[in-house]
C-alpha positions in Angstrom: 0.1 0.0 0.0 1.5 3.3 -1.0 2.5 5.9 1.8 0.3 8.8 2.5 2.1 12.3 3.0 0.7 15.4 4.4 2.2 18.5 2.8 1.6 21.7 4.7 2.3 24.8 2.4 0.5 28.0 1.6 2.4 28.7 -1.7 0.5 27.5 -4.6 3.5 27.1 -6.8 5.4 25.1 -4.3 2.3 23.0 -3.6 2.2 22.1 -7.4 5.9 21.2 -7.6 6.0 19.0 -4.5 2.7 17.3 -5.4 4.0 16.4 -8.9 7.2 15.0 -7.4 5.6 12.9 -4.8 2.7 11.7 -7.0 5.3 10.8 -9.6 6.8 8.5 -6.9 3.5 6.9 -6.1 2.8 8.6 -2.8 -0.7 9.6 -1.7 -0.7 13.4 -1.1 -2.9 15.3 1.5 -2.6 19.1 1.7 -3.1 21.8 4.2 -2.8 25.5 3.9 -2.2 26.5 7.6 -1.2 25.0 11.0 -4.8 24.4 12.2 -5.9 22.6 9.0 -2.7 20.5 9.2 -3.5 19.5 12.9 -7.1 18.5 11.9 -6.1 16.6 8.6 -3.1 14.9 10.4 -5.7 13.8 13.1 -8.1 12.3 10.6 -5.8 11.1 7.8 -3.0 9.6 10.0 -0.2 10.2 7.3 2.9 8.3 7.2 5.0 11.5 7.0 4.3 15.3 7.4 6.2 17.7 5.1 5.9 21.0 7.2 6.6 24.5 5.7 7.8 26.7 8.6 6.6 29.9 7.2 2.9 29.1 7.0 0.4 32.0 8.0 -1.0 32.2 11.5 0.2 29.3 13.6 3.9 28.7 12.3 5.1 25.3 11.4 7.0 24.8 14.6 3.9 25.3 16.7 1.9 23.0 14.4 4.6 20.4 14.7 4.5 20.5 18.4 0.7 20.0 18.6 0.8 17.2 15.8 3.5 15.4 17.9 1.2 15.8 21.1 -1.5 13.6 19.4 -0.7 10.2 21.0 -1.1 8.1 17.6 1.2 10.6 15.7 4.1 10.7 18.0 6.1 8.4 15.9 5.1 10.0 12.6 8.1 11.8 11.2 7.7 15.5 10.6 10.2 17.1 8.2 10.7 20.9 8.3 10.9 22.8 5.1 12.0 26.5 4.8 13.6 28.9 2.5 15.5 30.6 5.3 18.3 28.7 7.1 19.4 30.7 10.0 21.4 30.1 13.2 19.3 28.4 15.7 16.8 27.0 13.1 17.9 23.3 13.5 17.8 23.5 17.3 14.3 25.2 17.1 13.0 22.6 14.8 14.2 19.8 17.1 12.7 21.5 20.0 9.4 21.7 18.3 9.5 17.9 17.6 10.7 17.8 14.0 12.6 14.7 12.9 14.3 16.3 9.9 15.2 19.5 8.1 15.2 20.2 4.3 15.9 23.8 3.1 14.4 25.3 0.1 14.8 25.5 -2.9 14.0 21.8 -3.2 16.5 19.7 -5.3 14.2 17.8 -7.5 16.7 15.1 -8.1 17.4 14.2 -4.5 14.1 15.0 -3.0 12.4 11.7 -3.6 15.2 9.8 -2.0 15.3 12.1 1.0 11.5 11.4 1.6 12.0 7.7 1.3 15.0 7.8 3.8 12.7 9.6 6.4 10.0 7.1 5.7 12.4 4.4 6.4 13.4 5.9 9.8 16.0 8.1 9.1 16.3 10.8 11.8 18.8 13.7 10.6 18.8 17.2 9.3 19.4 17.7 5.6 20.7 21.0 4.2 20.6 22.2 0.6 24.1 20.8 0.0 23.0 17.3 1.4 25.3 17.6 4.4 23.9 15.4 7.3 23.2 16.9 10.7 22.4 14.1 13.1 19.8 14.3 15.7 21.6 12.8 18.7 24.5 15.3 18.6 22.0 18.3 18.4 19.8 16.6 21.1 22.6 16.5 23.5 23.5 20.2 22.8 19.9 21.2 23.0 19.3 19.4 26.4 22.3 21.0 27.9 21.1 24.5 26.7 17.6 23.9 27.9 18.8 23.0 31.4 21.1 26.1 31.5 18.0 28.3 30.3 15.7 26.7 32.9 18.1 27.3 35.8 18.6 30.8 34.8 14.8 31.4 34.2 14.2 29.9 37.7 16.5 32.2 39.4 15.0 35.2 37.7 11.5 34.1 38.4 12.4 33.5 42.3 13.8 37.0 42.5 10.8 38.6 40.6 8.4 36.7 42.8 10.1 38.0 45.9 10.0 41.4 44.7 6.5 41.1 43.7 5.4 39.8 47.1 7.4 42.6 48.9 5.6 45.4 46.8 2.1 43.6 47.4 2.8 43.6 51.1 3.7 47.3 51.1 0.7 48.2 49.1 -1.7 46.1 51.4 -0.1 47.7 54.4 -0.6 51.2 53.3 -4.3 50.5 52.4 -4.9 48.8 55.6 -3.3 51.7 57.6 -5.8 54.0 55.9 -8.7 51.7 56.8 -7.6 51.7 60.4 -7.3 55.3 60.5 -10.8 55.8 59.4 -12.1 53.3 62.0 -10.1 54.9 64.7 -11.8 58.3 64.2 -15.2 56.8 65.4 -14.8 54.8 68.7 -17.8 52.6 67.5 -16.2 51.1 64.6 -12.6 50.9 66.0 -11.0 47.5 65.3 -13.9 46.5 63.0 -11.9 45.2 60.2 -9.4 43.4 62.3 -12.4 41.6 64.2 -14.2 40.9 60.9 -10.9 39.3 59.6 -10.5 37.1 62.7 -14.1 35.8 62.4 -13.9 35.1 58.6 -10.7 33.3 58.9 -12.0 31.1 61.7 -14.9 30.1 59.4 -12.7 29.4 56.6 -10.3 27.2 58.7 -13.4 25.2 59.9 -14.4 24.8 56.2 -10.9 23.7 55.4 -10.6 26.1 52.5 -7.3 26.0 50.4 -4.5 28.4 51.6 -4.9 30.6 48.4 -8.6 31.2 49.3 -7.8 31.9 53.0 -5.3 34.7 51.9 -7.7 36.2 49.5 -10.4 36.1 52.3 -8.1 37.8 54.6 -7.2 40.6 52.4 -10.8 41.1 51.5 -11.9 41.4 55.2 -9.1 43.7 56.1 -9.9 46.1 53.1 -13.8 45.7 52.9 -14.6 49.1 54.3 -12.0 51.1 52.4 -14.9 52.8 50.7 -15.6 54.8 53.8 -12.6 56.9 53.1 -14.6 59.1 50.6 -18.0 59.0 52.2 -19.1 61.1 54.9 -20.5 58.5 57.5 -21.3 61.1 60.2 -25.0 60.1 59.9 -24.1 56.6 61.6 -23.6 58.4 64.9 -27.1 59.8 64.9 -29.7 58.3 67.2 -32.6 58.8 64.9 -33.5 56.6 61.9 -31.5 57.2 58.7 -33.2 59.2 56.0 -33.4 57.7 52.5 -30.6 60.1 51.4 -28.4 59.0 54.2 -29.1 55.4 53.5 -28.3 55.8 49.8 -25.1 57.5 50.7 -23.9 54.6 53.1 -25.0 51.9 50.6 -22.3 53.4 48.0 -19.3 52.3 50.0 -18.9 48.8 48.7 -18.9 50.0 45.1 -16.6 52.8 46.0 -14.3 50.4 47.7 -14.1 48.3 44.6 -13.4 51.4 42.4 -10.6 52.3 44.6 -8.9 48.8 44.5 -9.7 47.7 40.9 -6.5 49.3 39.6 -4.5 47.0 41.8 -4.4 44.0 39.4 -3.3 41.4 42.2 -6.5 42.1 44.1 -8.8 41.2 41.2 -10.9 38.7 43.0 -10.7 40.5 46.4 -12.3 43.5 44.5 -15.3 41.4 43.5 -15.7 40.1 47.2 -15.5 43.6 48.7 -18.0 44.9 46.2 -20.5 42.3 47.2 -20.0 42.2 51.0 -23.3 43.8 51.5 -25.3 41.5 49.3 -27.9 39.0 50.8 -28.7 35.4 50.4 -32.3 36.3 49.3 -31.1 38.9 46.9 -32.3 42.1 48.7 -28.7 43.3 49.3 -26.6 45.9 47.5 -25.2 47.0 45.1 -26.0 44.4 42.6 -28.8 42.5 44.2 -27.0 39.1 43.9 -28.7 36.1 45.5 -27.6 32.6 46.5 -25.1 30.9 44.4 -24.6 34.2 42.4 -22.6 35.2 45.5 -18.9 34.1 45.6 -18.3 31.6 48.4 -15.8 33.7 50.2 -18.0 36.7 49.9 -20.7 34.8 51.9 -18.2 34.2 54.6 -17.4 37.9 54.7 -21.1 38.9 54.8 -21.5 36.8 58.0 -18.4 37.9 59.8 -19.2 41.5 59.0 -22.7 41.3 60.2 -21.8 39.3 63.4 -19.3 42.2 64.2 -22.0 44.8 63.8 -24.3 42.8 66.0 -21.7 42.4 68.8 -20.6 46.0 68.7 -22.1 49.1 70.3 -23.3 51.8 68.2 -24.9 55.0 69.1 -28.3 53.9 67.9 -28.2 50.4 69.5 -26.5 48.4 72.2 -24.4 45.3 71.1 -25.9 41.9 71.4 -24.4 39.1 73.6 -22.9 36.3 71.6 -26.0 34.2 72.6 -28.2 36.9 71.2 -26.2 37.0 68.0 -26.5 33.3 67.5 -30.3 33.6 67.7 -30.2 36.5 65.2 -28.0 34.5 62.8 -30.5 31.5 63.1 -33.4 33.9 62.3 -31.6 35.3 59.2 -30.4 31.9 58.1 -31.7 31.6 54.5 -32.5 35.2 54.1 -29.6 37.3 54.9 -27.1 34.6 55.2 -26.0 31.4 53.4 -27.5 28.6 55.4 -24.4 26.4 55.2 -22.1 29.1 56.3 -24.6 30.2 59.0 -24.7 26.7 60.4 -20.8 26.4 60.5 -20.5 29.7 62.2 -23.1 28.9 64.8 -21.5 25.8 65.7 -18.1 27.5 66.0 -19.6 30.2 68.3 -21.3 27.6 70.6 -18.0 25.7 70.9 -15.5 28.7 71.1 -17.7 31.2 72.8 -14.9 32.1 75.3 -12.4 32.7 72.4 -14.8 35.1 70.6 -15.6 36.9 73.8 -11.9 37.4 74.4 -11.6 38.9 70.8 -14.3 41.4 71.5 -13.0 42.3 74.9 -9.4 42.8 73.6 -10.7 45.0 70.8 -12.8 47.1 73.0 -10.0 47.6 75.6 -7.7 48.8 72.8 -10.2 51.4 71.8 -10.5 52.2 75.6 -14.3 51.5 75.7 -16.0 49.9 78.5 -17.1 46.3 77.8 -20.9 46.0 78.3 -22.3 43.0 80.0 
């Protein structure tokens, strides 16, 4: 049965020439004009050999070769690179891509059939326009050595870059956290709020055995969730009378403003979404976007509950704080309306078992704010 050859080439004249040579030597020829077509046809036709022009449009021949070689049933199919430009590094690059051989253009019509047959018979070497052999083993060893060196250099650079990036991120977060604390400390009723919310949220996350990456995202979100208050006059929170519609509208802007402030910081992309939605509700009656149930990110649901618990257990000028037992009853009451039922159940269980720990956190925060602890 005659061999089947896939020829990948976008130049019409070259296609005519190579097809005429191959068919004259009794090969079956399939053709592709670009890399994507070559991959599809190779997978469908299962050719015995692929002639790959390197300068095809879009995905180049190197990339197409790598993807063809990634197809399990084509790993042993020889791929021979064809190119009109022979430059330093071309042979190494074709080897790295997975090519089994290399023929430069213009094609020598007399020697071309013999070269094709030699590749079909298992030859694995590079062939130049002058027919000088360039053996794969020699280049393979050199390439492996060079790749190992490059990998080590790249690893060192990445480690240095990663360390520098982490340092810059920490500086950025510390500055923002300091601003948040400064805002809270202006009002004795909100002093320590973000720190307490962070503690509560992380305890829930630990109980849920969340991945470390998620825990770090939640920690940053909790510490920064009220940054929007930097640019909003929240003096109305200190009034004893009910809020007016205008005052309530003003307060409800702070999650969206926080997201706007933080959105230019690219490494806080997920945190920005969590912070924007920390005033949403499970039943869809929250703000600013009216998300409900599973539309709310899982970490956001934790922050919503932690934030609400701190509001319940903190004194305000318009209300006295609830005890932990009273807060548990409130969470039960709002389970499935304000709060995710699963997160609520987990937090209730934590509060019942660790009441003294949470009471200590609340007392410690109040002492730092120089406020008497209500009983």
